[in-house]
Each structure stands twice: as C-alpha cells, then as structure tokens.
C-alpha positions in Angstrom: -0.2 0.2 0.0 1.4 3.4 -0.9 2.7 5.4 2.2 2.9 9.3 2.8 5.9 10.5 5.5 4.2 13.2 8.3 5.4 14.7 11.0 3.6 14.5 14.1 4.2 16.6 18.0 8.2 16.7 16.2 7.2 12.8 15.2 8.0 11.6 11.6 6.4 8.8 10.8 5.0 6.3 7.7 1.9 6.0 7.4 -0.7 4.3 4.6 -1.9 7.0 2.6 -5.7 5.8 3.7 -5.0 6.6 7.2 -6.9 9.8 9.0 -4.6 11.9 11.5 -6.0 10.3 14.4 -5.3 7.0 13.0 -1.5 7.8 12.0 -1.4 9.6 15.7 -1.8 6.3 17.8 0.5 4.7 15.2 3.0 6.9 17.2 2.0 6.2 20.4 0.1 9.9 20.5 -2.8 10.4 21.7 -5.3 12.4 21.0 -8.6 12.6 22.7 -12.1 11.5 21.1 -15.9 11.2 22.5 -18.4 11.4 19.5 -15.5 8.5 17.4 -16.4 4.8 17.2 -13.7 3.4 14.7 -15.3 1.7 11.8 -19.3 3.1 12.7 -19.3 7.1 14.1 -16.7 8.4 12.0 -17.8 12.1 12.1 -16.0 14.6 14.1 -19.4 16.1 15.3 -18.1 16.7 18.7 -14.6 18.1 17.6 -12.8 16.8 20.5 -10.6 15.5 18.6 -9.7 18.5 17.1 -5.7 19.2 15.9 -3.5 22.0 14.4 -1.9 21.2 10.9 0.7 24.2 9.9 -0.3 26.2 6.6 -4.4 25.6 7.8 -6.4 28.1 8.4 -8.5 26.6 11.2 -8.1 23.4 13.1 -8.9 19.9 11.8 -10.8 17.0 12.9 -8.2 14.5 13.1 -10.8 11.4 13.2 -11.8 12.4 9.1 -8.8 14.7 8.3 -6.9 12.3 5.4 -3.1 12.2 6.6 -1.3 14.2 3.2 3.0 13.5 2.7 4.9 16.4 4.8 2.3 17.0 6.4 3.0 18.6 9.7 0.4 18.6 13.3 0.3 19.5 16.1 -2.1 17.7 18.7 -1.4 20.0 21.7 -0.6 23.5 21.3 -2.6 26.4 23.3 -4.5 26.6 20.4 -5.8 22.7 20.1 -5.9 22.9 24.4 -8.6 25.7 24.2 -10.5 24.7 21.9 -11.2 21.3 22.7 -11.3 22.4 26.6 -14.4 24.9 25.3 -16.0 22.4 23.0 -16.6 19.7 25.9 -17.8 23.4 28.1 -20.3 23.6 25.3 -21.5 19.7 25.6 -21.4 20.0 29.7 -23.4 23.1 29.4 -26.8 21.7 28.1 -26.1 17.8 30.3 -27.4 16.9 33.1 -24.2 16.8 35.5 -26.2 14.5 38.6 -22.3 12.3 38.4 -22.6 10.9 41.6 -26.0 9.7 40.9 -25.7 8.7 38.0 -25.3 4.8 36.6 -22.0 5.4 34.7 -20.3 7.4 37.5 -16.3 6.6 37.3 -17.0 4.4 34.0 -18.3 7.5 31.8 -16.3 8.4 28.8 -17.5 12.5 28.9 -16.6 12.1 32.6 -13.0 11.1 32.3 -12.6 13.7 29.1 -13.8 16.3 31.2 -10.5 15.4 34.0 -8.6 14.9 31.5 -8.8 18.0 30.0 -8.9 19.7 33.7 -12.2 21.4 33.3 -13.8 23.1 36.7 -16.0 25.8 36.0 -18.4 26.0 32.9 -19.2 29.3 32.0 -22.0 28.8 29.6 -24.3 27.6 32.3 -28.1 28.9 31.0 -30.8 27.4 29.2 -31.1 23.5 29.5 -33.4 21.1 27.0 -36.2 19.9 29.0 -36.5 16.3 28.4 -38.9 13.2 29.6 -36.8 10.2 31.0 -38.1 7.0 28.5 -38.3 3.7 30.7 -41.2 2.3 29.1 -39.9 -0.9 28.1 -39.0 -3.7 30.2 -35.5 -3.7 28.4 -33.9 -0.3 27.3 -34.2 3.5 29.0 -33.4 6.9 27.3 -32.5 9.8 29.2 -32.1 13.1 26.7 -30.7 14.7 29.6 -27.6 12.7 30.1 -27.4 12.9 25.8 -24.4 14.6 24.1 -25.5 13.9 20.5 -22.5 11.9 19.1 -24.5 9.8 17.1 -22.6 6.3 18.0 -26.4 4.4 18.8 -27.4 5.9 15.7 -24.6 4.9 14.1 -25.2 1.5 15.5 -28.6 0.5 14.7 -28.9 2.3 11.0 -25.3 0.9 10.3 -24.0 -2.2 12.0 -27.8 -3.2 13.1 -29.4 -2.2 9.8 -32.4 -1.4 11.7 -32.3 2.2 12.3 -35.2 3.4 15.1 -32.9 5.4 16.0 -31.9 9.1 14.8 -31.7 12.5 14.8 -34.8 15.2 15.5 -35.4 18.5 15.0 -32.5 21.2 14.3 -30.3 23.8 16.7 -30.4 23.7 20.7 -34.0 21.1 20.3 -31.8 18.4 18.4 -32.6 15.0 20.2 -32.0 11.9 19.7 -35.5 9.8 19.1 -36.9 6.8 17.9 -39.5 7.8 15.0 -42.3 9.9 15.5 -40.9 10.8 19.3 -42.5 7.7 20.1 -41.4 5.1 23.1 -38.3 2.5 22.8 -42.0 0.6 24.3 -43.8 1.3 21.4 -41.0 1.4 18.8 -39.8 -2.4 16.3 -37.2 -1.8 18.3 -35.3 -5.9 19.4 -33.5 -4.2 22.6 -30.6 -6.3 21.4 -28.7 -3.4 24.1 -25.9 -2.3 21.2 -27.2 1.6 21.5 -25.9 1.1 24.9 -22.9 -0.8 24.6 -21.7 2.2 22.5 -22.9 5.3 25.0 -20.3 7.0 26.3 -22.7 8.3 28.7 -25.8 7.4 30.2 -28.3 8.7 27.8 -29.0 4.7 27.2 -28.7 2.2 29.8 -30.9 -1.4 31.1 -33.9 -0.7 32.7 -32.3 -1.8 36.7 -34.1 -5.2 38.3 -31.8 -5.0 41.3 -34.2 -4.4 43.4 -37.1 -6.3 42.8 -34.0 -9.3 43.2 -33.3 -8.0 46.4 -36.5 -7.9 47.8 -37.0 -11.6 46.9 -33.6 -12.2 48.4 -34.9 -10.2 51.5 -38.4 -12.4 51.6 -38.7 -15.7 53.7 -41.8 -16.4 51.9 -39.4 -17.1 48.3 -36.9 -19.8 47.4 -35.0 -18.2 45.1 -33.0 -19.7 42.7 -30.6 -17.8 40.5 -29.0 -19.0 37.1 -25.8 -17.3 35.3 -24.9 -17.3 31.4 -22.5 -18.8 29.9 -20.8 -15.4 28.4 -21.5 -13.7 32.2 -18.6 -15.4 33.2 -16.3 -14.1 30.3 -17.2 -10.5 31.1 -18.2 -10.3 34.4 -14.2 -9.9 36.0 -14.3 -6.0 34.0 -16.6 -4.7 36.3 -13.4 -5.3 38.8 -11.0 -3.9 36.5 -9.6 -7.8 36.3 -8.5 -7.6 32.4 -10.3 -8.5 29.2 -10.6 -12.2 29.3 -10.6 -13.2 32.1 -12.1 -16.5 33.1 -14.5 -15.7 36.6 -17.1 -17.9 36.8 -16.0 -19.4 40.7 -15.5 -16.0 41.5 -19.2 -15.4 40.0 -20.9 -18.7 42.1 -19.3 -17.5 45.6 -20.3 -14.5 45.3 -23.6 -15.0 44.2 -23.5 -17.4 47.2 -22.8 -14.7 49.5 -25.5 -12.5 47.8 -27.7 -15.3 49.4 -30.0 -17.3 46.7 -30.5 -20.8 47.5 -29.4 -21.9 44.6 -27.0 -21.0 42.2 -27.2 -22.7 38.8 -25.5 -22.7 35.1 -28.0 -21.5 32.5 -25.2 -24.3 30.5 -27.2 -27.0 31.7 -30.5 -25.5 30.2 -28.1 -24.7 26.8 -27.7 -28.8 27.0 -31.2 -29.6 27.6 -31.8 -26.5 24.5 -30.0 -29.2 22.2 -31.6 -32.1 23.1 -34.6 -30.9 21.9 -33.4 -28.3 19.2 -31.4 -31.0 18.0 -34.0 -33.4 17.7 -36.6 -31.0 16.6 -34.6 -30.7 13.6 -33.7 -34.2 12.8 -38.1 -34.3 13.4 -38.3 -31.8 10.5 -35.6 -33.2 8.1 -36.6 -36.5 7.9 -40.4 -35.9 8.1 -40.1 -33.1 5.6 -40.9 -30.3 7.4 -40.3 -26.6 7.6 -36.7 -25.9 6.2 -34.1 -24.1 6.7 -34.5 -24.1 11.1 -33.5 -20.9 12.7 -32.0 -21.2 15.8 -34.7 -19.2 19.1 -31.5 -18.6 21.6 -31.3 -14.7 21.3 -34.3 -12.8 21.7 -33.3 -10.2 20.0 -33.2 -12.0 16.9 -36.9 -13.0 17.5 -37.9 -9.6 17.7 -36.0 -8.9 14.9 -38.0 -11.8 12.8 -41.2 -10.8 14.1 -41.4 -7.4 13.2 -38.6 -7.4 9.7 -39.2 -11.1 8.4 -42.6 -12.5 9.9 -42.5 -14.9 6.5 -39.5 -16.7 8.3 -42.0 -17.3 12.0 -42.5 -21.1 10.1 -39.0 -21.9 10.0 -38.4 -20.9 14.0 -37.5 -23.4 16.6 -40.4 -23.9 18.3 -37.0 -24.4 21.6 -37.4 -21.4 24.2 -34.4 -19.7 25.0 -32.1 -21.8 27.3 -32.7 -19.4 30.6 -36.9 -19.5 29.6 -36.6 -23.5 29.6 -34.5 -23.5 33.2 -37.1 -21.1 34.8 -40.1 -23.8 33.3 -37.7 -26.3 34.9 -36.9 -25.0 37.8 -40.7 -24.7 39.0 -41.7 -28.0 37.6 -39.5 -30.7 37.8 -36.9 -28.8 40.7 -39.9 -28.4 42.2 -41.6 -31.4 42.7 -38.5 -32.9 43.7 -38.3 -30.7 46.1 -41.9 -30.9 47.4 -41.9 -26.9 46.7 -44.7 -24.2 45.2 -43.7 -23.1 42.2 -45.3 -20.1 43.1 -43.5 -19.5 46.4 -39.8 -20.1 43.8 -38.5 -16.7 42.5 -36.3 -17.9 39.4 -33.7 -15.3 38.2 -31.3 -14.9 35.2 -27.8 -12.9 35.4 -27.7 -12.5 31.9 -25.3 -10.8 29.2 -28.5 -9.5 27.4 -31.3 -6.8 27.5 -33.2 -8.4 25.3 -34.2 -11.2 27.7 -35.9 -9.2 29.9 -38.9 -8.1 27.1 -38.7 -11.7 26.8 -39.2 -13.2 30.5 -41.8 -11.1 30.1 -44.2 -12.4 27.0 -46.8 -14.2 28.1 -46.1 -17.2 26.2 -43.4 -18.0 28.8 -45.5 -19.3 31.5 -44.6 -23.2 30.8 -46.1 -23.9 34.3 -48.5 -21.2 34.2 -46.5 -18.8 36.5 -43.3 -16.7 34.6 -40.7 -18.9 34.0 -38.0 -15.8 34.6 -39.5 -13.6 37.5 -36.5 -11.2 37.1 -33.7 -11.1 34.6 -29.8 -8.8 35.4 -27.4 -7.7 32.9 -24.2 -8.4 34.1 -23.7 -5.2 35.0 -26.1 -5.2 37.3 -24.7 -8.2 38.7 -21.6 -6.4 39.2 -23.5 -3.3 40.4 -25.1 -5.8 43.0 -21.5 -7.2 44.2 -20.6 -4.1 44.8 -23.3 -3.1 47.0 -22.9 -5.6 49.4 -19.5 -4.9 49.7 -17.9 -8.4 49.0 -14.6 -8.3 47.5 -15.3 -10.1 44.4 -11.2 -10.3 43.4 -10.1 -11.4 46.8 -13.1 -14.6 46.7 -12.3 -17.8 46.1 -13.3 -20.1 43.6 -16.5 -22.2 44.3 -18.6 -24.1 42.1 -22.2 -24.2 40.8 -24.5 -26.1 43.2 -24.4 -30.1 41.7 -27.5 -31.4 42.5 -30.5 -31.9 39.9 -29.7 -28.9 37.8 -25.9 -28.4 38.0 -24.2 -30.3 35.4 -23.2 -28.8 32.7 -21.3 -29.6 29.4 -18.4 -28.1 27.1 -21.3 -28.0 24.7 -23.2 -25.3 27.2 -20.8 -23.0 27.6 -20.3 -22.8 24.2 -23.4 -21.4 23.5 -22.1 -17.6 24.6 -19.9 -17.4 21.3 -21.3 -16.9 17.7 -21.7 -19.9 16.3 -21.7 -21.7 20.0 -24.8 -23.0 19.1 -24.7 -24.5 15.9 -21.6 -26.4 17.1 -23.5 -27.6 20.5 -25.8 -29.2 18.1 -24.1 -30.5 15.4 -22.4 -32.3 18.3 -24.9 -34.4 18.6 -26.6 -34.5 15.7 -23.6 -36.1 14.0 -23.7 -39.0 17.0 -27.1 -39.2 16.6 -27.2 -39.6 12.3 -23.8 -41.7 12.5 -25.1 -43.9 15.1 -22.2 -43.8 17.2 -20.1 -41.4 19.6 -17.4 -39.1 17.3 -14.4 -38.3 18.6 -14.0 -35.3 16.5 -16.3 -33.0 17.7 -14.5 -29.4 17.3 -16.6 -27.7 13.9 -14.0 -25.6 13.4 -15.9 -23.8 10.4 -18.5 -22.1 12.6 -16.4 -20.3 15.1 -14.7 -16.9 14.5 -16.0 -13.4 14.0 -16.1 -13.4 10.1 -20.3 -11.9 9.6 -21.7 -15.3 8.3 -20.1 -18.6 8.0 -21.2 -21.2 6.2 -20.5 -25.3 5.7 -22.1 -28.2 4.3 -21.1 -31.6 6.7 -21.7 -34.9 5.5 -23.0 -37.0 8.5 -24.6 -40.3 8.5 -24.6 -40.3 4.5 -26.6 -37.0 4.9 -25.2 -33.7 3.5 -26.3 -31.1 6.5 -26.0 -27.5 4.8 -25.6 -24.8 7.3 -24.5 -21.2 7.9 -24.6 -18.7 11.2 -24.6 -15.4 11.1 -24.6 -12.7 14.1 -26.0 -9.1 13.6 -28.7 -8.6 13.2 -27.0 -6.8 9.4 -26.3 -9.8 8.2 -29.5 -12.0 9.7 -30.8 -9.9 7.2 -28.2 -10.9 4.6 -28.7 -14.7 4.8 -32.0 -14.0 5.1 -32.6 -12.6 2.0 -30.1 -15.4 0.2 -32.9 -17.9 1.1 -36.4 -16.1 0.6 -34.0 -14.9 -3.3 -33.7 -18.6 -3.8 -30.3 -18.1 -3.9 -28.8 -19.9 -0.4 -30.4 -23.5 0.7 -29.8 -24.6 4.6 -30.9 -26.9 6.5 -29.9 -24.8 9.8 -28.8 -21.1 10.8 -27.5 -19.9 13.8 -28.6 -16.5 14.7 -27.9 -14.4 17.3 -28.5 -10.4 17.4 -25.5 -9.1 19.1 -22.0 -8.5 17.2 -20.2 -11.4 18.3 -23.1 -13.0 19.8 -23.9 -13.3 23.8 -20.0 -12.1 25.0 -20.6 -8.8 23.1 -24.2 -8.7 24.4 -26.3 -5.4 25.6 -26.2 -6.1 29.2 -22.0 -6.9 28.8 -20.1 -4.4 30.6 -18.9 -1.3 28.0 -15.9 -0.8 26.4 -14.6 2.3 25.9 -14.4 2.9 22.5 -10.0 3.5 23.0 -9.8 0.4 24.1 -11.8 -0.6 20.9 -9.5 0.9 18.9 -7.0 -1.7 19.7 -8.8 -5.0 20.8 -10.9 -7.5 19.3 -13.4 -7.5 22.2 -15.6 -10.7 20.1 -12.3 -12.7 20.1 -11.2 -12.2 23.9 -14.4 -13.1 25.3 -14.5 -16.2 23.0 -11.9 -17.4 23.9 -12.5 -17.8 27.5 -15.4 -20.0 26.3 -13.8 -22.5 24.3 -11.2 -22.7 27.7 -13.9 -24.1 29.5 -15.1 -26.6 26.5 -12.2 -27.6 26.9 -11.5 -28.1 30.3 -14.8 -30.1 30.6 -14.8 -33.7 31.5 -18.0 -33.8 28.8 -18.4 -31.8 25.9 -21.5 -33.4 24.3 -25.0 -32.1 25.4 -26.8 -35.7 25.1 -23.9 -37.1 27.6 -25.2 -35.1 30.4 -26.2 -37.3 33.0 -28.1 -34.9 34.8 -29.9 -34.4 31.0 -30.4 -37.9 30.7 -31.9 -38.6 34.4 -34.6 -35.2 33.6 -35.9 -37.3 30.4 -36.1 -40.5 32.5 -37.7 -38.8 35.3 -39.7 -36.4 34.5 -39.9 -35.3 29.9 -40.2 -38.8 28.6 -37.9 -38.1 25.4 -36.9 -35.1 23.7 -39.8 -33.5 21.8 -42.3 -35.4 23.8 -46.2 -33.8 24.8 -44.9 -32.5 28.2 -41.1 -31.2 26.8 -43.5 -29.3 24.2 -45.6 -27.5 27.2 -42.9 -26.8 29.3 -40.3 -26.0 26.8 -41.6 -25.0 23.2 -43.0 -21.9 22.7 -44.4 -19.9 19.0 -43.8 -16.5 17.7 -46.2 -13.8 16.1 -46.0 -11.2 13.4 -45.0 -7.8 14.6 -46.4 -4.5 12.9 -44.0 -1.6 13.0 -44.2 2.1 12.0 -42.1 3.9 9.8 -38.5 4.7 11.0 -36.8 6.5 8.7 -38.3 9.2 6.2 -37.9 7.1 3.0 -40.0 4.4 4.8 -42.4 6.9 5.3 -43.0 8.4 2.2 -43.4 4.7 0.8 -46.1 4.4 2.9 -47.9 7.7 1.6 -47.4 6.7 -1.9 -48.7 3.1 -1.2 -51.6 4.9 1.2 -52.4 7.4 -1.8 -52.2 4.5 -4.3 -54.5 1.8 -2.4 -57.5 4.9 -2.0 
C-alpha cells in the first residue's frame, strides 16, 4: 500500500496513505482525545474534541476524519488546540445533566473521564437546558435525553451495524434530540432491545432497565425460594466490572459472589443449554426426516426473534419452537425442581443473570409461562450483577473459587458453555446431531468452520451419509443478508444459527461497556469468546446428550426429547408484529402506497 510521511508533535512517521491523522497519531504513540468517534462505525467529527493544528491550515481540523498527506506537519497539544478542546467539552457539559454521583455511569463515563483529563473545573456557558422526559416504558431499555450529548454513536450502530435504524436525530439546533421515529417510546418502537446502543453510548443517555431492587426484595422475603442462573457469556466479562483484564474467566468467583448474596440455589444456564440442544437437535432431525419446514433457525436470541417478528414474519415457521435456555431453565425449576423439593412453584423466584438486555423483555412475554407461572421472574445484566456485588461490599477479586450447586440441574457440558459465542449453538447442536445420525459417539467434535468472528459462516457437512448445509450469522445486519439469500432462492440450508448481537452473547447489550479508545486496540469478540472455548475444553463431558443429569431429567420427568410434556414446558410460538415507519423514506413509501390504494 502506498505510504506517506508526516510529522506529528515533532515525531516523523510513515503510514498508509488512507490513514486519518487520528490513526497516524495512534501509530506514533500519541493520544488524541475523542468522544463521538467509534472506529468503523461513527467517524463523523461531530464533537470536535479530536481537533488538531495542521501547519498551513487556517482552522483546526477533526483528526478522526482528516486524511494524512505527504509532508504534513501536525500539532496535537498546542495552546490553541487545548483551549478549543476544552471549550467544546464545556459547551457539551453546559446542556448535560451533571448529577454524576447518582449516575449509573459514574466513574465509567467517557465524558467524565475526558472532562477530568482536560482539567475542566467550571462551566462558563451556563444557561437554559433542553427540557427532556425520561423514557422508561420498555422492559429493557431506558432512554434519558438529559444525558445525551448527540454524539450519534447509537444512531450509527443501530443504522449501520444492526441495519435496523430505529433511532435518529430529530429537530434542529438547540432542540435536537435522538429519538425513535415520531418521538415514540422505545416500548412502541420496532426495537429488538439488543442493547448495542447502550454498549456504545459514552454516557448514560441509554441504559438497561434496572431490576436490582426487585431481586433484593426477593432475597429479603423469607417466603421466597430464590434460584439464580448464569448465562455462559457472563463469566467471560464479569471480571471487567472489577478491573480484571479482558478475557479473564471468573466462573468460580462469580459463583462464590452469588452464594454470598444469599441465593438459595446457584445454577448454570449451561445445563439448560444442554437441554436446548436435546430439544432443538431432535426438532431439526424431525424436520429433515419428516419433510418439515427448512431451514430451521435457532431461537436462543430474543433480539433476533423480535427482529424476525417485525421484519421477516414469513420466516416465523422456520424458527425453532424451543424457548431460549434461561426460559427452559425457569420452566424446569418451577416444575421438575419444585416437584423434587416439594416446593410450591408460586414460592420460587427465578433470577437470570444474562449478557443481554432483550431477555428482560423476553421474560415478560405472555408465552413464557410453561407452568402457569412466569418461567423467569427477574433478569439482571452482567453489569447489574457487578453493581449488586459492589452494593453488598463483596471483595470480588479476593474470593476463593466455588462451584455451582450440583444437585438435579447442576451438571453441564462444554457444549453448553460455547452457546455464548457466535457459532456456539451450531457447534453444540452438531456434536449431538452428528452422533445421532452416525449412530455412534464421534471423537472429532470441534467444528472449526462455524467458529470465528466473520459475519456469515457457511459449511456443508456429511453426517450419516446425509449432506447437512448450515449457516451462522451474528448481528441483525448479517441476519438480513442470510434471510434475503434464502428468500430469493440463492441459498439453501438445513440449519441456521442467528444471534442478534455482533459476536454473539459475549458482546451482548448487557455486558460491561468498553470505551471507544479500547475498541480501537482490541477485538472484544475474540477475546471474550476465547474464555468460553477454554472452559469447553476443560469440561470432562463436551456433548449435551451425554450430560447424566439431562438423561435423568428425561427418564424421570420429560420422557423423551420433543415429548408432549417437553412441548408444554420447553417450547413456544412467535407472532408477526406491526411496525411503524423508521425512516423518512419508509414514511414516503407508506404515504405513496396509501394514495395508490385509495
């Protein structure tokens, strides 16, 4: 690639010609502050925090969008630059809700950190603030415009990464806000609640609906038997809440913390992931062998389910009827577990610790009542669990590792663990389906073709003399690509795994936020996924159908996969949802169609 030589703060450096000044400075080890910038997603120069001085240029330039040039001389820390940056941040703060001590992002806020580094102590631009109303009507996401700095990150990730586009700028000048179409609530928008907008928000303008108090109340209620379950991806990221390096597996410390919080039972959702494979794997075999609707598509990701219901209702019959693992676990706890322990299901309170914000809404769906009671009573994100542990003043990093409760629902396999990474559900299913079709236990169980962070992965496998075509997609933008290929007859598959979040659950909307600066340097998806594959390799059993407690569950209670009882408890249905136009183009199309019909 053609390169250019430039000088930044008296350091001469050679970089590719297509670099921006920001990228060149990073190569030279020079830190330029940013706020609106999000690598590859939001590169718009809107906040004017990354300003630099270029020799010969009349005005300061935004380094995140300004291309390098041969012989360019750049200053990143002149008085002119420092004063401009400081003034721009002071202007942002002048219309910002600065109640930092009570803010959920206190000490984890990019605006707060930037203000501190710039030495801002007073705001000289005090005046009228934009009047705002907090939108907390959805079960998953709270939108607080008083915190919004109009950086556009949420707009870009929703529109360009997820290809949904329910958020955009409305009004002009001082009255500008980021809102769903027609200023509707997030509860009324065709939102998947994937939470990727929360993940990229540098402040607290978007956050998850906090259910910590609901869980504390249950723990303090002597009439409640409180059971907690943790999703596989939580162990891959919870340590980040306590300043442990990204990629630190904290399974044992997480269990120890949960037991100290007072839960009556601490189980791993991986048990239910194994159960999901039994139900989903046999559902797939039944569809293939009996001429059922193909391709079958996974149903573990509630964000993907909502995306399908809103945007591709013609594929609803293709969805597996299986509930997601944590909902299955809740149903089994309130039936099989309750029966074995002689507890009234109404006295059991099930808490799910999830990497996902959409699971909060999923647990409230009327279909999720396998026993007549809600399968899951409360869903906490990884971040909420981190806050809860801190509230209890538990020294997380000092905890000795402990293990999950082992009775009835405590055993899990490596197949269950990898559910948290993109391709993991597919690989776990293949481990079981392959054994069934081959009629024996295969030694080769790692399906590397479905691993990795490529947006769409495809493979064709010969199992039991049958060619099985599969596809894996993560992020709803990639889901759209795959569904359109199938819809247009360009591709044929037997089985498709879709996860709403890029990277799968390890990068779910409820995981610890990662700063834009860190995202420039590391591949979060791969680092967190590596944790799960390491735990998979460490497990004595790595195939779901070989889990002894799963076998016993069927022998004692469910009879066999896809039995009538299993369908009553573990399966569900989905429905088409009506959505309102999300862009001006959509509005114009609807108006045009309405006039035509008239």
